[in-house]
N, C-alpha and C positions, 0 to 999 in steps of 0.2 A: 530203456535208452534208445532216442531218437536215432534213427539208421541215416536219414537223408537231410535232415532240417539241421543246421547249424545255427551262430547264434545271429544270423541274417538272412533266413530262408533255406532254400534248396541252391546250393552251387558246385558248379564243376565246368568241364569242358564240353563246349557244343558239342552236339552231334555223339558222345560219347555218355555211355550209362553213368547218371541219371538223367542227364540233360539232352535226352533223345526225343524227338516227337513224339513217338508213341507213349513213353513216360510222363512227358508232359500233357499231352491228350486225357490220360488217366485221372492225372493229377486236377484239370480243368472239371473233369467228371465230378472227382470226389467234392472241390468246392463248389459245384453248383448244389449239390446232393445237401451239403452241410449248410450253406447259406439260403438254402431254398426252405427248407423246413425251419430256420429261426426267424428267416422274415415273414413277417402275418400280413404285409401289406401286399397291394396287387402289382406294384412296380417292383418288381421281383430282376435285378437287372446285377452285373460284376464289371467294374468299371478295369480296362487294361492299358497300360502305357509301359513305353519300353524307354531306353536309350538310344544310343546310334551304333550300336553292334551289327555286323552283316548277318548273325544268329537270329536276329531279333525275328525278322520276316516269319521263318521258319517254325521257331517257339509261338509266336502270335497267334498263327493259322491254327498250329496246333490247340492250344487252349481255346481259342473261337471254337474250336470244333467240337473239343471237350464239355464246354459250358453250354453249347447250343444242342448238344446232344442229351444232353441230362435236364433239358426243359426250362433254362435259364436264358436271358438275353445277356448279348456282352456290347457292351459300349467299347470302341477303339479311339483312344485318344491320340496314338501317334507318341512321337519325341516326346516325352516332356520329362522336369525334372522330378525325382522319388518324391519329395515333399509336395509338389503340384500333385502329384495324382492322389495323396491321403488326402490333401484338399478337396479335389474333384470328387473324389468320393463321397465325403460329406455331404458338399454344397448338392451335388447330384440326388444324394439319399439313396445310393447305391446300397444294394446289401453288402458289397465287398468291393475291396480295390487290387487290383494285384501290378504288380513292378516286374517287368521282365529287364532283368540288370543284373550284372557281376559288380556293380561299383567300381572301386578302383582297379578291379584285376584287370591284367591284357583281352584285347580285343577275343581272343578265342575261347574266355572263359565266357558262361551267361547265368544266370540264376533267374530263379522266381520268389516274390515274396509278396505277402501278404497283409492288407489291412482291413480291419473291420470296417465296419459302416461309420464307426465316428472319426475315423482315419489313422487310428492306431494299430501297432502291429497286434499279431495274433498273441494272444495265450500258448501255452506249452501244450496245454491239454488240447485245444482244436489243433495244434500243428500233429499230435501224436492222431490225434482221431483222422486226418487227412492221410496219414502215413499208414492205419491200419489198412482205411479203403483202398487204398493203392494196392497194396500188398496182398490182398484178397484174390485180387487179377480177376474180380467177377463182373465185367464192362456190363452184360446183360441187366444186371439185378438194376442197374441206375439210368437207362437208355429211357427214352420217353418216345412215344409215339405220333403219329400224325399231327393234330392240331397243337397237340402240349410241346412239340420241337420249341426251341427259344429263338430267338432271332438274332442277328448281329449287326450293326449299324457303325457308322464313323459319327462323330460331330465334330465342328470347328467350334473356335473360339477358345478352347482349352490355356492355349498360351496366353492370349490377351487376358483370360478371366485370373490366372497366377501372376502374370506381371501386374496388374491393377492392386492385387490381393497384397503381393509383398511390398510395393510402394506406398500401399496403406499405413504399414506397419512405422513407417517411418514418421517422424514426429511433424505434423501438418504446420509447425510454424518456422521449419527448417526447411533449407534446403542444400544441396551439393555444390552450387555456384562458388566457381574457382577452384576446386578442386581437382587436380590431374592424378587418374588413378588406369591402372593397367587390371584387365580381368583375364587371365587365364579361365577358357572353358572347357580344357582336354579336350575337344573335341567328341564332346558329350553333347547330353539331354540338355546342357543349358547354352548352347552357342547360341540360340537364339534368344533367349530369355534375358541370360544376366546384359548383357551389354545394353538392352533397352531400357531394364529397370534403372540401372545405372546413370545412362543419358538423360532419362525423361525424368530425373531427378535434378539435372542440373551438373553432373560431374561432367569433366572433358575424358571420357570414357576411349581409352585405348584397349580393343579386343584381340586377343591372342589365339591361336588354336581353336578357333572357330569354322574349321572346314572337313567336317567328318566325311569320313570315307568307306566306313565301315570296319576298318581295320585298323586305323590312326586313335582309338578313344585310349586315352591314359599313355599313349607311347612318349614315355620323355617327357610330359608333361603334366600339368593339373598339380593336384594337393600330395600326390605321391613323389612328383618331381618338381618343385618349385624354383630349381636353379633358372630354367630358362627365362621364367618371372622375374625372377633378382636381376639378371642381365638387363631386362626390360625396362623395370623401375630406374634403373641407374642411368641406360643411356637415353630415355626421355625425361629424364627429370621429374618420376611421379612422386606423388606425397606419400603413397598406398600401392600395394599390389594383391590383389585377390586372386587365390587358389581356388578352384571348384575339384572336384573329381567325377569322374564319370557319369554318375547320376545326380550330381550336385547337391548331395546331402552334409558334406562335411564342405568344411572352410581352411584352409591355412594362409596366413596374411606375411606379407614381405613389407618390412619397412622401408622408407626412403634410401639408406643406405644399402639395402639388399639383404640384410638379415631377416631370417625367418622366426613368424611371430606362431607359438604352436596352442592348441587348443587348451591346454593349460592354462597359459599368459593371458587368452582371451577370456576365459574363465574370471582369473584374476581381477583384469582391468573391469570387466562387467561386475562382478561381485561389487567390489568396493564401489563401482557408480551405483548401482541398486540399493544396496545397504545405507549408503549416507543421504538417498533420498526416500528412505522407507519404504523402497518396492521391491525389496526382498523380501520373500516369502518365506517362513518358517526357521529364519534365522541361520540359513545354511544351503552350500550348493551340493550337488550330489554327482560325485565321477567315479572311476573306475580304480582296480587296484594297480593299476599302470600310472597313474598322475603321478608327478613329481613329488616327493616330500617340500621342496621349497614352496608350493602353493600351498598345501596345508597349512606352514607355519605363516607364510604370508597372509593367510584367510584369519586364523589364530591369533594374531594379533588385532586384529579387529572384532575378535568376540563371533566370529562365521566360522561354524562349524563344517566340516569336511566329513563328507560322508561316502564311502565307497561301495561298491558292488563288484560283480564280475564284470569280464568285458562282454562289452557290446551293448549299443545305445538301446537296445530294448530294456535292459535290464536297468539302464538308468533311469528310463523313462520310467518304467513301472515303480521303481523308488520314489521315484518326484510324485508322482499320482499318488501314492501310499501315502506319501507323508507330508503333501500339501504344499511342496516346494515348487520354485517356478526356475529355478538356473541350474544346469546340469550339461555334463557332456563327455567327451573325450579328449586325452592328447593328440589322438590322431585328428580332431577336427570334427568330430560329429559332436554339434553343439546343440542343444534345446534350449528355446527361449518357450517357456510352455503357455506364456502370455499369447505368443504367435502362431505357434505351429505344432502339431502332433507329434512330431518327428524331428531330426534333425535335419536342419535347411540351412545350406551353405549363404545362400544369397541374404534371408532373412538376418543371419548373424551378421553377416560383413554389415548391414544396413546398422543394425543396433549397435558395432562397432561403431561405424561413423557419426552417428547420432552422438554418441560420445565423444569423440573426437572434437566435432563442432560446438559442441556445449563447452568443453574446458577449453577450448582455442590452443588444443596441443596435439604433437603428432604422435603415431601409436608408439613409437619406440620410448616418446618420454613419458607416456602414460604406463607403458612394463617396464620400465627401468626397474623399480625397487621391487618387481618379484623376483625371490632368488631361485635359480636353480642348481638344483645339486647334480653333478656327474652321474648321467644314466645310459647304461649302454643294454641293448638290444640285438640279442644274435638269433635268425630265425634259421631252421636248417630242415630240408626234405627229410620226411621219414617216409618209411614203405607201411606201415600201418600204425595206428594209433594205440597202442596198447597203455593201458591204465598207469600211470607213474607208480602209482601205488605197487605194482605188480613188478617195477625193475629194479630189483634191491642192488644191484650194483652203483645204478645212476643212484638213488635215494641216501646212501651212504656218501658216494662225492658232494652231494648238495649238504648234506648234515657236513660234514667236513668244511665246506666253504662255508656255510653260516657260520661256524667255532670261529674260523678262520679271521672273517668279519667282526666278532666279540661284539655285537651289537651297534657298530659304526656303520652299518649298511644293511640291505635288505634284498632276497632272492626271491622270484617268481619267476616257477618255471609253470607253464600252461602248453595245451593242443591249440591251435589255431581252429577258430569255429567255421571258417570259411573252405580252409585250406589244406593239404596233406603236410603239414608242417609242426614242428614245433619251437615253440617260442621261450626263450630264457632273457629274463631282465635282471640285470643288477644295479642298485644304486649304491652308493658310501661315497669316500674322498677321492679315490687316486682312483684316474681312469683307465689307466694301463693295468692294474690290478685287477679291475673288474670285468676289463676286457678278456685276460687270461681265464680269469675263472670263468665265464660267461662258455668261451670257449671249450673251457673243460669238461662243464656241463653239458653242453649240447653235442660233443665227440661221443662224450661215453652214454648218451640216450640213442644215437643214431646207431652206434656198435653193438649196444646190448638189443636195441629191437631187430637189426639184422641178425645177430646170431640168432636169434630165437626164430627165424626164419629158414635158417639152414637146417 
């Protein structure tokens, strides 16, 4: 079982183990050791980018020290969306890419996630090898000497290159002329990029939360908190609102009436459009176990199969690549248009959605109106320890009782967060009030049983 890597890299509170300068330095050394051995070219380098958290300075310096001390060059991009770092890793032909970000988490958290040379997230076995090297705690073994030390340098123009790439995914025969949009940049990595992309394509763009100060990233804004965006869309009379998260790899949309359009609905709209134009590869879309049954039934009506994976966009992407599919994502807004991006990309996903709106001459609420949504309740509770659920007999019994009570009219999904010390309980069915009571019961039982184990 991996000790540090969750569903999206290593994550935790900055300056608390493992997100300390010492640990990250060793992680940088381990990465350099692994990727130097795998890279047969003479251009052996690792790309590093980050979001706008204050702790990014500390962790970036630690990574650079670790990478260069192990004999590889470090290329620093500065603040840039996660998908932009994946793109630059590939276009610069680097050995790997590293993102310093905790995505949608509050500013005091941070994280490290990796891309391989092709811009895809690492396989589990590579992350396990990184952990093994770090836990060996034998720094001397991987250090270089004299002329073998690596170099560090910053490059300019990464932002501009990523902007041009995003614009290039929008149909050349279309513009966004006349479309008024509000984009919420979450005071994160896309605070410069996103407004420019939409404005240069012709949209009348109103940008909010574009003043990062190191501690306001995701603070009551962005994809996790779209309430402010909804108000802005209504007050400005905008046609659509675009909400990104701290590293801009996810997208949540607000329609002209201030209603939230989530990842499931966006996948439904895009899946139908691509299917109608014979652009949907494999006759299927890939989502996670969290996706709403309404989406599955909507797609089935068009003979489009919905394939479910474990939670995490990396698992969605792995299944897409394995099966030859080109559309997938998560209800939370991690959307993968594999024809254009190697990871979730909020800006590119928004552009594909707006292209559908332009071509159909319809508002997003009209396009999503016939995608049913069944009541779904999600309860998150903090836990002191992630004891395997199968080792919690009282909780297992309670889950079984509730599944029997639903009698096939709903489903229960219980899992631990891959990035936070939390248990997540999701129930789906007919009656929302009953689902909420059952979800609270399960979560409370798990929290109490884990606490009792620690006494």
